[in-house]
C-alpha positions as CSV (number, residue, x, y, z in Angstrom):
1,M,81.9,112.3,81.7
2,A,82.9,112.4,85.4
3,R,83.1,109.2,87.3
4,L,83.5,108.4,91.0
5,V,85.0,105.1,92.2
6,V,84.5,104.1,95.8
7,K,86.9,101.5,97.4
8,L,86.7,99.8,100.8
9,H,90.0,98.3,102.0
10,G,91.4,98.5,98.5
11,K,88.5,96.7,96.8
12,E,86.1,98.5,94.5
13,S,82.7,98.6,96.1
14,L,80.9,101.2,93.9
15,A,81.4,103.1,90.7
16,I,79.0,105.8,89.6
17,E,78.9,108.2,86.7
18,L,78.2,111.8,87.8
19,I,75.6,113.7,85.8
20,E,76.1,117.4,85.5
21,G,73.7,119.5,87.5
22,R,72.9,116.8,90.1
23,E,73.9,116.5,93.7
24,Y,75.1,113.3,95.3
25,I,75.0,112.5,99.0
26,A,77.3,109.9,100.5
27,G,76.6,108.3,103.9
28,R,75.2,105.3,105.7
29,N,71.6,106.4,105.3
30,Q,69.7,104.0,103.0
31,G,68.4,106.9,100.9
32,C,71.9,108.2,100.0
33,D,73.0,108.3,96.4
34,I,76.3,106.8,97.4
35,P,75.5,104.3,100.2
36,L,78.3,103.5,102.6
37,E,78.4,100.7,105.1
38,N,77.8,101.3,108.8
39,Q,81.5,101.7,109.6
40,K,82.9,103.6,112.6
41,G,83.1,107.4,111.8
42,I,80.5,107.3,109.0
43,S,77.5,109.6,109.5
44,R,74.1,109.1,108.0
45,N,74.6,112.1,105.6
46,H,78.4,112.5,105.4
47,L,79.5,114.0,102.1
48,K,77.9,116.0,99.3
49,I,79.3,116.1,95.7
50,S,77.9,118.9,93.5
51,Q,78.9,121.4,90.8
52,I,79.5,125.0,91.5
53,E,79.9,127.1,88.3
54,G,80.9,123.9,86.4
55,Q,83.5,122.8,89.0
56,W,82.8,119.5,90.9
57,I,83.2,120.0,94.6
58,A,83.2,117.4,97.4
59,R,82.0,119.1,100.7
60,L,81.7,117.6,104.2
61,I,78.2,117.9,105.6
62,S,78.6,115.8,108.7
63,R,78.8,117.7,111.9
64,Y,81.4,115.4,113.5
65,G,82.7,113.2,110.6
66,S,85.9,113.8,108.7
67,L,87.1,114.3,105.1
68,V,90.7,113.6,104.4
69,Y,92.7,114.9,101.4
70,E,96.5,114.4,101.1
71,G,96.7,113.3,104.7
72,K,94.9,116.4,106.0
73,V,91.4,116.8,107.4
74,V,89.5,119.3,105.2
75,E,86.0,120.7,104.8
76,S,85.8,120.7,101.0
77,I,87.8,119.6,98.0
78,P,87.8,120.9,94.4
79,L,87.7,117.7,92.3
80,E,90.2,117.6,89.4
81,E,91.3,114.7,87.2
82,E,92.3,111.6,89.3
83,T,91.7,113.3,92.6
84,V,91.8,110.9,95.5
85,F,90.4,111.6,98.9
86,Q,89.3,109.5,101.9
87,I,86.4,109.0,104.4
88,P,88.1,106.4,106.5
89,P,88.0,103.5,105.8
90,Y,86.7,104.4,102.3
91,D,88.9,105.7,99.4
92,F,87.2,107.9,96.7
93,H,88.8,108.2,93.2
94,F,87.5,110.9,90.9
95,F,88.0,110.9,87.1
96,L,86.9,114.0,85.3
97,N,87.2,112.7,81.7
98,F,86.4,109.1,82.2
99,Y,86.4,107.0,79.0
100,D,84.7,103.6,79.0
101,P,86.6,101.2,76.7
102,R,83.5,99.0,76.5
103,S,81.6,101.6,74.5
104,S,84.1,101.6,71.6
105,H,87.1,99.7,70.4
106,D,88.8,102.7,68.8
107,F,91.0,104.8,71.0
108,P,92.2,108.3,70.4
109,D,95.5,108.8,68.8
110,G,98.5,108.4,71.1
111,N,96.4,106.6,73.7
112,E,96.2,103.0,72.4
113,K,96.6,101.4,75.8
114,S,93.9,99.5,77.6
115,H,92.0,101.5,80.2
116,S,90.4,98.5,81.9
117,N,93.0,95.7,82.3
118,S,96.4,97.4,82.4
119,I,98.8,96.6,85.2
120,S,101.5,99.1,86.1
121,P,104.9,97.6,86.6
122,P,106.7,98.1,89.9
123,L,108.5,101.3,90.5
124,E,112.0,99.8,90.1
125,H,111.0,98.4,86.7
126,Q,109.5,101.6,85.2
127,V,111.4,103.0,82.3
128,P,112.2,106.7,81.6
129,E,110.4,108.2,78.7
130,N,113.5,108.6,76.6
131,Q,113.9,104.8,76.7
132,Q,110.4,103.7,75.9
133,Q,110.4,104.5,72.1
134,Y,113.0,103.8,69.5
135,K,112.9,104.7,65.8
136,Y,113.2,102.0,63.1
137,Q,115.9,102.4,60.5
138,S,114.2,102.3,57.1
139,T,115.2,99.2,55.1
140,E,113.9,97.4,52.1
141,A,112.6,94.8,54.4
142,D,110.6,97.4,56.2
143,H,108.9,98.5,53.0
144,I,108.1,94.9,52.2
145,E,106.6,94.5,55.7
146,E,104.6,97.7,55.2
147,S,103.2,96.4,52.0
148,S,101.9,93.3,53.7
149,S,98.6,93.1,55.6
150,N,97.9,96.2,57.8
151,Q,96.1,93.9,60.2
152,N,99.2,91.7,60.7
153,Q,101.4,94.7,61.1
154,K,99.1,96.3,63.7
155,A,98.9,93.0,65.5
156,N,102.7,92.7,65.6
157,L,103.1,96.2,66.9
158,D,100.4,95.6,69.5
159,I,102.1,92.4,70.7
160,T,105.3,94.2,71.4
161,S,103.5,97.0,73.2
162,P,103.9,96.7,77.0
163,G,100.5,98.5,77.6
164,D,98.6,95.6,76.1
165,V,100.1,92.8,78.2
166,Q,97.5,90.5,79.8
167,L,99.2,89.0,82.8
168,V,97.9,85.8,84.3
169,P,98.8,84.9,87.9
170,Y,100.5,81.6,88.6
171,L,101.3,80.1,92.0
172,R,104.2,77.8,92.6
173,I,103.5,75.9,95.8
174,R,106.6,74.5,97.4
175,Y,105.6,72.0,100.2
176,P,108.2,71.1,102.8
177,G,109.7,67.6,102.4
178,R,108.4,67.2,98.8
179,E,110.5,66.9,95.7
180,K,107.8,68.3,93.4
181,D,106.4,71.8,93.2
182,E,102.7,72.3,92.5
183,I,101.9,75.0,89.9
184,L,98.5,76.5,89.7
185,E,97.1,78.9,87.0
186,L,94.5,81.2,88.5
187,E,91.5,81.8,86.3
188,G,89.0,84.6,87.2
189,H,89.4,87.5,89.6
190,L,88.9,86.3,93.2
191,W,90.3,83.2,94.9
192,V,90.3,81.9,98.5
193,A,93.2,79.7,99.6
194,G,92.9,77.3,102.5
195,R,92.8,73.8,103.8
196,D,89.1,73.5,103.1
197,A,88.3,71.5,100.0
198,Q,85.7,74.1,99.0
199,C,88.4,76.8,98.6
200,E,89.4,77.8,95.0
201,I,93.0,77.2,96.0
202,S,93.1,74.0,98.2
203,I,96.4,73.6,100.0
204,D,97.1,70.3,101.8
205,D,99.1,71.4,104.8
206,G,98.4,71.2,108.5
207,H,99.6,74.8,109.2
208,I,97.1,76.3,106.8
209,S,93.7,77.4,108.1
210,R,90.5,76.3,106.5
211,R,90.2,79.8,104.9
212,H,93.7,81.3,105.2
213,F,94.1,84.1,102.7
214,E,92.3,85.7,99.7
215,L,93.8,86.8,96.3
216,N,92.0,89.5,94.3
217,Q,92.9,90.5,90.7
218,T,92.0,94.1,90.1
219,Q,92.8,96.7,87.4
220,E,95.5,98.0,89.8
221,G,97.2,94.6,90.2
222,L,97.1,91.5,92.4
223,Y,96.3,91.9,96.1
224,I,96.5,89.4,99.0
225,T,94.4,89.6,102.2
226,D,95.0,87.5,105.2
227,L,91.6,86.2,106.6
228,A,92.6,86.2,110.3
229,S,94.4,82.9,109.9
230,A,95.9,81.1,112.9
231,N,99.5,81.1,111.8
232,G,99.4,84.3,109.8
233,T,100.8,85.2,106.3
234,A,104.2,86.7,105.5
235,I,105.2,88.4,102.2
236,N,108.9,88.3,101.5
237,G,109.5,87.5,105.2
238,I,107.3,90.4,106.5
239,A,104.0,89.5,108.2
240,I,101.0,91.3,106.9
241,P,98.1,92.3,109.2
242,P,94.7,90.5,108.7
243,H,91.9,91.9,106.7
244,E,94.1,94.5,105.0
245,P,94.8,94.1,101.2
246,H,98.5,93.9,100.3
247,P,99.8,94.2,96.7
248,L,101.7,91.3,95.2
249,L,104.4,91.6,92.5
250,S,105.9,88.9,90.3
251,G,108.5,86.9,92.3
252,D,107.0,87.7,95.7
253,Q,107.1,84.8,98.1
254,I,104.2,84.0,100.4
255,S,105.3,82.2,103.5
256,I,103.1,80.3,105.9
257,M,105.3,78.5,108.5
258,D,107.5,76.1,106.4
259,L,105.2,76.4,103.3
260,T,106.4,78.7,100.5
261,I,104.2,80.0,97.6
262,I,105.9,81.9,94.8
263,V,103.8,84.4,92.8
264,E,104.5,84.6,89.1
265,L,102.7,87.0,86.7
266,R,103.0,85.6,83.2
267,D,102.1,86.9,79.8
268,K,99.6,84.3,78.5
269,D,100.3,85.2,74.8
270,F,104.0,85.3,75.1
271,K,104.6,82.5,72.5
272,D,102.8,84.4,69.8
273,K,104.5,87.7,70.7
274,F,107.9,86.0,70.7
275,L,107.3,84.7,67.2
276,A,106.0,88.1,66.1
277,V,109.1,89.9,67.4
278,R,111.3,87.6,65.3
279,Q,109.6,88.9,62.2
280,L,109.9,92.6,63.0
281,P,112.8,94.7,61.7
282,H,115.8,95.2,64.1
283,V,115.3,98.1,66.5
284,Q,118.3,100.3,67.1
285,A,118.8,103.1,69.6
286,P,120.3,106.3,68.4
287,S,124.1,106.0,68.3
288,S,124.5,109.1,70.4
289,T,122.7,107.7,73.4
290,G,124.0,104.1,73.7
291,L,121.1,103.4,76.0
292,P,119.9,99.8,76.6
293,T,116.3,98.7,76.3
294,A,114.3,98.6,79.5
295,F,113.8,95.3,81.3
296,N,110.3,94.4,82.6
297,P,110.3,91.0,84.3
298,N,106.6,90.7,83.9
299,L,107.0,90.5,80.1
300,Y,109.8,87.9,79.8
301,F,108.6,84.7,81.6
302,D,109.4,81.3,80.4
303,P,107.2,80.7,77.3
304,T,107.0,77.0,78.1
305,G,105.4,77.8,81.5
306,P,102.2,76.0,82.5
307,S,98.9,77.0,80.9
308,A,96.7,74.5,82.7
309,V,95.0,75.0,86.0
310,K,97.3,72.5,87.7
311,L,100.5,71.0,86.4
312,Q,102.9,68.4,87.8
313,T,106.5,69.5,87.6
314,S,109.6,67.5,87.5
315,N,111.6,66.6,90.6
316,R,114.1,69.1,91.9
317,Q,117.3,67.1,91.5
318,R,120.3,67.5,93.7
319,P,123.7,68.0,92.0
320,Q,124.7,64.5,92.9
321,D,121.6,63.1,91.2
322,R,122.3,65.1,88.1
323,L,125.8,63.8,87.9
324,R,124.6,60.2,88.4
325,N,122.1,60.6,85.6
326,L,124.7,62.0,83.3
327,G,127.1,59.2,84.1
328,Q,124.4,56.7,83.1
329,N,124.0,58.4,79.7
330,K,127.5,58.4,78.2
331,I,126.5,60.1,75.0
332,R,125.0,63.0,76.9
333,L,128.1,63.2,79.1
334,A,130.4,63.3,76.1
335,L,128.4,66.1,74.4
336,I,128.4,68.1,77.6
337,I,132.2,67.8,77.8
338,L,132.9,68.4,74.0
339,I,130.6,71.4,73.5
340,P,132.4,73.8,75.9
341,V,135.8,72.7,74.4
342,L,134.6,73.3,70.9
343,A,133.1,76.6,71.8
344,L,136.3,77.7,73.6
345,S,138.4,76.8,70.5
346,Y,136.0,78.7,68.3
347,F,136.2,81.9,70.3
348,L,140.0,81.6,70.5
349,K,140.1,81.5,66.7
350,S,137.6,84.3,66.2
351,S,139.0,86.6,68.9
352,P,140.0,90.1,67.5
353,Q,143.5,91.3,67.3
354,K,145.1,93.1,70.2
355,G,143.7,96.6,70.7
356,Q,140.4,95.9,69.1
357,K,137.1,96.1,71.0
358,T,134.4,93.5,70.7
359,N,130.7,93.8,71.1
360,S,130.7,91.1,73.8
361,S,133.2,93.0,75.9
362,L,130.8,96.0,75.9
363,D,128.2,93.8,77.6
364,Q,130.1,93.9,80.8
365,P,129.3,96.7,83.2
366,G,132.9,97.8,83.5
367,A,133.3,97.8,79.8
368,K,130.2,99.9,79.3
369,F,131.4,102.4,81.9
370,D,134.7,102.6,80.1
371,G,132.9,103.2,76.9
372,L,131.3,106.4,78.3
373,S,132.7,109.8,77.6
374,S,134.4,111.7,80.4
375,D,131.4,113.9,81.0
376,Q,129.2,110.9,81.2
377,K,131.5,109.2,83.7
378,I,131.5,112.3,85.9
379,A,127.7,112.5,85.6
380,V,127.3,108.8,86.5
381,K,129.6,109.1,89.6
382,D,127.9,112.3,90.7
383,I,124.4,110.8,90.2
384,Y,125.4,107.6,92.1
385,N,126.9,109.6,95.0
386,L,123.9,111.8,95.1
387,A,121.6,108.8,95.2
388,R,123.6,107.2,98.0
389,G,123.3,110.5,99.9
390,H,119.6,110.6,99.4
391,Y,119.4,107.0,100.7
392,T,121.4,107.6,103.8
393,Q,119.2,110.7,104.6
394,G,116.0,108.8,104.0
395,R,114.9,110.6,100.8
396,Y,114.0,107.5,99.0
397,E,111.9,109.1,96.2
398,L,114.8,111.3,95.2
399,C,117.1,108.3,95.5
400,L,115.0,106.4,93.0
401,A,114.7,109.4,90.7
402,E,118.5,109.7,90.5
403,L,119.0,106.0,90.0
404,N,116.5,106.1,87.1
405,K,118.7,108.8,85.6
406,L,121.8,106.7,86.2
407,H,120.3,103.6,84.6
408,G,119.2,105.7,81.7
409,I,122.9,106.2,81.0
410,I,124.3,102.9,82.1
411,P,122.5,99.7,83.1
412,L,124.6,99.1,86.2
413,Y,127.2,101.0,88.1
414,E,128.8,99.4,91.2
415,D,125.8,98.3,93.5
416,S,123.2,100.7,91.9
417,K,120.7,97.8,91.5
418,N,121.0,96.8,95.1
419,L,120.7,100.5,96.1
420,Q,117.6,100.8,94.0
421,A,116.1,97.8,95.7
422,H,116.8,99.3,99.1
423,C,115.4,102.7,98.1
424,S,112.2,101.0,96.8
425,Q,111.9,99.1,100.1
426,G,112.5,102.2,102.1
427,L,110.0,104.2,100.1
428,E,107.4,101.5,100.6
429,M,108.0,101.4,104.4
430,T,107.9,105.2,104.5
431,M,104.6,105.3,102.7
432,E,103.3,102.6,105.1
433,N,104.4,104.7,108.0
434,Q,102.9,107.8,106.6
435,E,99.6,105.9,106.1
436,L,99.8,104.7,109.7
437,E,100.5,108.2,110.9
438,R,97.6,109.5,108.8
439,K,95.2,107.0,110.3
440,E,96.5,107.8,113.8
441,R,96.0,111.5,113.2
442,I,92.4,110.8,112.0
443,R,91.9,108.6,115.1
444,I,93.2,111.4,117.4
445,E,91.1,114.1,115.7
446,T,88.0,111.8,116.0
447,Q,88.8,111.2,119.6
448,K,89.1,114.9,120.2
449,K,85.8,115.5,118.6
450,I,84.2,112.9,120.7
451,E,85.7,114.3,123.9
452,Y,84.6,117.8,122.9
453,I,81.0,116.6,122.4
454,V,81.0,114.7,125.6
455,Q,82.3,117.6,127.6
456,D,79.9,120.0,125.9
457,C,77.0,117.8,126.6
458,K,78.1,117.3,130.2
459,R,78.1,121.1,130.6
460,R,74.8,121.6,128.9
461,L,72.8,118.8,130.4
462,G,71.5,119.7,133.8
463,N,69.9,117.6,136.6
464,S,66.5,117.9,134.9
465,S,67.6,116.6,131.5
466,S,65.9,113.6,130.2
467,M,67.3,110.5,128.5
468,D,66.0,111.6,125.1
469,Q,67.7,115.0,125.5
470,A,71.0,113.3,126.4
471,K,70.8,110.9,123.4
472,D,70.1,113.8,121.1
473,C,73.1,115.7,122.4
474,L,75.5,112.7,122.5
475,G,74.2,111.2,119.2
476,P,77.2,112.4,117.0
477,A,79.7,111.0,119.6
478,I,77.9,107.7,119.8
479,E,77.9,107.5,116.0
480,L,81.6,107.9,115.9
481,D,82.3,105.6,118.9
482,P,79.3,103.6,120.3
483,S,81.4,102.3,123.1
484,N,82.8,105.6,124.3
485,P,83.1,105.4,128.1
486,G,82.4,109.1,128.7
487,A,79.1,109.1,126.7
488,L,78.0,105.9,128.3
489,A,78.8,107.2,131.8
490,I,76.5,110.3,131.1
491,L,73.7,108.1,129.9
492,A,74.1,105.7,132.8
493,E,74.0,108.6,135.3
494,I,70.8,110.0,133.8
495,Q,69.2,106.5,133.7
496,L,70.1,106.1,137.4
497,R,68.7,109.5,138.3
498,E,65.5,108.8,136.4
499,E,65.1,105.5,138.1
500,R,65.6,107.1,141.5
501,I,63.0,109.8,140.7
502,R,60.5,107.1,139.5
503,Q,61.0,105.2,142.8
504,E,60.5,108.4,144.8
505,E,57.3,109.1,142.9
506,I,56.0,105.6,143.7
507,A,56.9,106.0,147.3
508,T,55.1,109.4,147.5
509,A,52.0,108.0,145.9
510,N,52.0,105.1,148.3
511,R,52.4,107.5,151.3
512,K,49.5,109.6,150.1
513,S,47.4,106.5,149.7
514,R,48.3,105.3,153.2
515,I,47.4,108.7,154.7
516,Q,44.0,108.7,153.0
517,A,43.4,105.1,154.1
518,G,44.1,106.1,157.7
519,K,41.6,109.0,157.5
520,N,39.0,106.6,156.1
521,Q,39.5,104.0,158.8
522,Y,39.1,106.7,161.5
523,A,35.9,108.0,159.9
524,K,34.5,104.4,159.8
525,A,35.2,103.9,163.6
526,K,33.6,107.1,164.5
527,T,30.5,106.3,162.4
528,L,30.0,103.0,164.2
529,Y,30.3,104.7,167.5
530,K,27.6,107.2,166.6
531,K,25.4,104.4,165.5
532,G,25.7,102.7,168.8
533,Q,27.6,99.7,167.5
534,L,30.1,99.9,170.2
535,R,31.7,96.5,169.8
536,K,32.4,97.2,166.0
537,A,33.5,100.7,166.8
538,I,36.1,99.4,169.3
539,S,37.4,97.0,166.6
540,A,37.7,99.8,164.0
541,Y,39.4,102.1,166.4
542,E,41.9,99.4,167.4
543,S,42.7,98.6,163.7
544,F,43.3,102.3,163.1
545,L,45.7,102.6,166.0
546,Q,47.6,99.4,165.1
547,A,48.1,100.3,161.4
548,Q,50.2,103.4,162.3
549,Y,49.2,105.4,159.2
550,P,51.6,108.2,158.2
551,E,50.8,111.8,159.2
552,S,48.0,110.6,161.6
553,S,49.4,111.5,164.9
554,Q,46.5,114.0,165.7
555,L,43.9,111.4,164.6
556,E,45.6,108.7,166.7
557,K,45.3,110.9,169.8
558,R,41.6,111.6,169.1
559,A,41.0,107.9,168.4
560,Q,42.5,106.8,171.7
561,R,40.2,109.2,173.6
562,E,37.2,108.1,171.6
563,L,38.1,104.4,172.1
564,A,38.2,104.9,175.8
565,S,34.7,106.5,175.7
566,V,33.3,103.6,173.6
567,K,34.7,101.0,176.0
568,K,33.2,102.9,178.9
569,D,29.8,103.1,177.2
570,L,30.0,99.4,176.3
571,N,30.9,98.5,179.9
572,N,27.9,100.5,181.2
573,K,25.5,98.7,178.9
574,V,26.9,95.3,179.9
575,Q,26.6,96.2,183.6
576,I,23.0,97.3,183.1
577,G,22.2,94.0,181.4
578,L,23.9,92.0,184.2
579,T,22.0,93.9,186.9
580,E,18.7,93.3,185.2
581,C,19.6,89.6,184.7
582,K,20.4,89.1,188.4
583,T,17.2,90.9,189.5
584,Q,15.0,88.8,187.4
585,Y,16.8,85.7,188.4
586,D,16.4,86.4,192.1
587,Q,12.6,86.8,191.4
588,K,12.7,83.5,189.5
589,N,11.7,85.2,186.3
590,Y,14.0,83.0,184.3
591,R,13.0,84.0,180.9
592,P,13.4,87.8,181.5
593,A,16.7,87.1,183.3
594,I,18.0,85.2,180.2
595,E,16.9,88.0,177.9
596,A,18.8,90.6,180.0
597,C,21.9,88.4,180.0
598,D,21.7,88.1,176.2
599,K,21.6,91.9,175.8
600,A,24.8,92.2,177.9
601,L,26.4,89.5,175.8
602,T,25.4,91.2,172.6
603,E,27.4,94.2,173.7
604,D,30.3,92.1,175.0
605,P,30.3,88.5,173.8
606,N,33.4,87.7,175.8
607,N,32.0,88.9,179.1
608,R,32.6,86.0,181.4
609,E,30.2,87.0,184.2
610,A,27.3,87.4,181.9
611,T,28.0,84.1,180.3
612,E,28.1,82.2,183.6
613,L,25.0,83.9,184.9
614,R,23.0,83.1,181.9
615,A,24.1,79.4,182.1
616,Q,22.9,79.2,185.7
617,V,19.6,80.8,184.9
618,L,19.0,78.5,182.0
619,S,19.8,75.4,184.1
620,D,17.2,76.4,186.7
621,L,14.7,77.2,184.0
622,R,15.0,73.8,182.4
623,R,14.7,72.0,185.7
624,E,11.4,73.9,186.4
625,M,10.1,73.4,182.8
626,R,10.9,69.6,183.0
627,S,8.8,69.2,186.1
628,I,5.8,71.0,184.6
629,Y,6.1,69.0,181.3
630,E,6.2,65.7,183.2
631,D,3.0,66.6,185.1
632,S,1.3,67.6,181.9
633,I,2.1,64.2,180.3
634,L,0.7,62.4,183.4
635,E,-2.6,64.4,183.2
636,E,-2.8,63.7,179.5
637,S,-2.5,60.0,180.1
638,L,-5.3,60.2,182.7
639,G,-7.5,62.0,180.3
640,E,-7.2,65.4,181.9
641,I,-6.6,67.1,178.6
642,E,-7.5,70.5,179.7
643,G,-5.2,70.4,182.7
644,A,-2.4,69.2,180.5
645,K,-3.1,72.1,178.0
646,E,-2.8,74.6,180.8
647,K,0.6,73.3,181.8
648,W,1.8,73.4,178.2
649,R,0.7,77.0,177.8
650,K,2.6,77.8,181.0
651,I,5.8,76.2,179.6
652,I,5.5,78.3,176.4
653,Q,5.1,81.5,178.5
654,S,7.9,80.8,180.9
655,D,10.5,79.0,178.7
656,I,12.7,80.5,176.0
657,P,12.0,79.5,172.4
658,S,15.3,77.7,171.9
659,D,14.7,75.3,174.8
660,E,13.5,71.8,174.2
661,Y,10.5,71.9,176.5
662,F,9.3,75.0,174.8
663,Q,9.3,73.1,171.5
664,K,7.7,70.0,173.0
665,A,4.8,72.0,174.6
666,T,4.3,73.7,171.2
667,R,4.0,70.3,169.4
668,K,1.5,69.0,172.1
669,L,-0.8,72.0,171.7
670,K,-0.7,71.7,167.9
671,K,-1.6,68.1,168.3
672,Y,-4.9,69.1,169.9
673,G,-5.6,71.8,167.4
674,I,-4.5,74.7,169.5
675,G,-2.3,77.3,167.9
676,I,0.2,79.3,169.8
């Protein structure tokens, strides 16, 4: 069954079993079969995985996204066993014949290693195939062992098998200024280290951040990730970038200022395996090869190491302290002195005769080289020189391959181990540089895509394009880089243009409204003029002229002419009223005179001449009416009621209704039952 594993920054985020005949869409759309986070460069529908004639194919369906395979941007990938490809920052691992160990405990023949919890040793500790298996020499003890329990025999063989090793991470924390180291056994798969007491790994040091770094145990090994700490994290003296997983090997040193943390990967079942190895028959390599067994440091840790979560270790004593302690224990001091002397004398007695070789002498590198044949010596020298040449020319993979051949013949030749370490370090740096270059290429290609989209949209979008059209055109570029200045500049320009157009439309509407208001005001003034309401017509004409309505120059000229005519007509009416008022006043017809003045003031309330003339007429009228009223009151008192009534009637005929004598005469007549 095919299986696809998706990883983000080295951590597995999704694993899905691919069913034949189905199609799978990967992207940041919520409805995708393989959902991806909203990372930069991820489209809504980015990738499609399907079968074509039985072959699984990964095909790019995003218009502007990228699909990377072996450091190159491609459009489609045929998926074979263990194919790895990228949609940055995601890594996709495809397994064609995936086998789930949880479904069965029986493995196929020749494949008895664990598929779920195996940890590959470092490159410099990998062993050539010709050194990984040795044949047992058949002895009687072997037959006895075979006749014992098959279960015990299988267990013993499994214990010595490197593929079944279960390594447990330990941390040795070395605080500056302290004599004791603190050792922690890590249980689980994910730990956060920091100064905060809530962290799984609590470190009491002022240079440590509250959440400093994270350790993650995966099937591929142990990884460390710096959590953007204040003082940073260094591995073997090299600072690691934040938020990027970094692999850890046994023996690596984590440095944070003056604090040192040593990583140890220990075999938890080493004691049982060690006892089981002692019961197995001796393993001998073929005599023709003389090859040593491979050394894997992850399998040979101290069996007495800590197994608890936290252990207190003994003090690190200085040489002077050790000598002082030995001096205090005389028996121990005597034993230390006597044992080397006795051992020396024993070896002197048991040393072989001159010219004989000993097995112990063969353990020295020089002795092992001397024990090689002439062809082997020439081969070792040639391989060593070739490896050095590869190293000086930067071909680190070839250097390691040659050194593996060399170490397959002899464990050590000159500084081959140091050269191997340098080549491993150089290969790691080269791979890191290649990864950086790959990411930079992807970044440049993405930037080129964005620039192309922006320039194409700038060419296609005209002055009449709307904001929605611009967003549709620039959408892919904005998805790849939401803060792209070119795309944002186009959107800002369109927004500014649309705002300017909107303001112009508002101004045009206001202008039209003002033009219509001017026409309405002129029509109102003309209507009042026709109705003879001269004073109101004058006010309407003046309001029209003062407002200065747009596009009303012709109406203004007409209004000025008509205003002059209205004022002239009004003045004529006022003069007619004044003339009538004066004539009646001269004839002492006070009431008609006042009525004529009132007509003139109705047309022109502010006419001063009409106002003064009316006041003078009213004063004379009141003086005359007062005299008549006083006479009527005298006659009334003398009983001459009829004479008084005649005088009251005269007052009502001559006086104006608003005057007081008119009202007094009216009340007198009502008193005597005479209506008006």
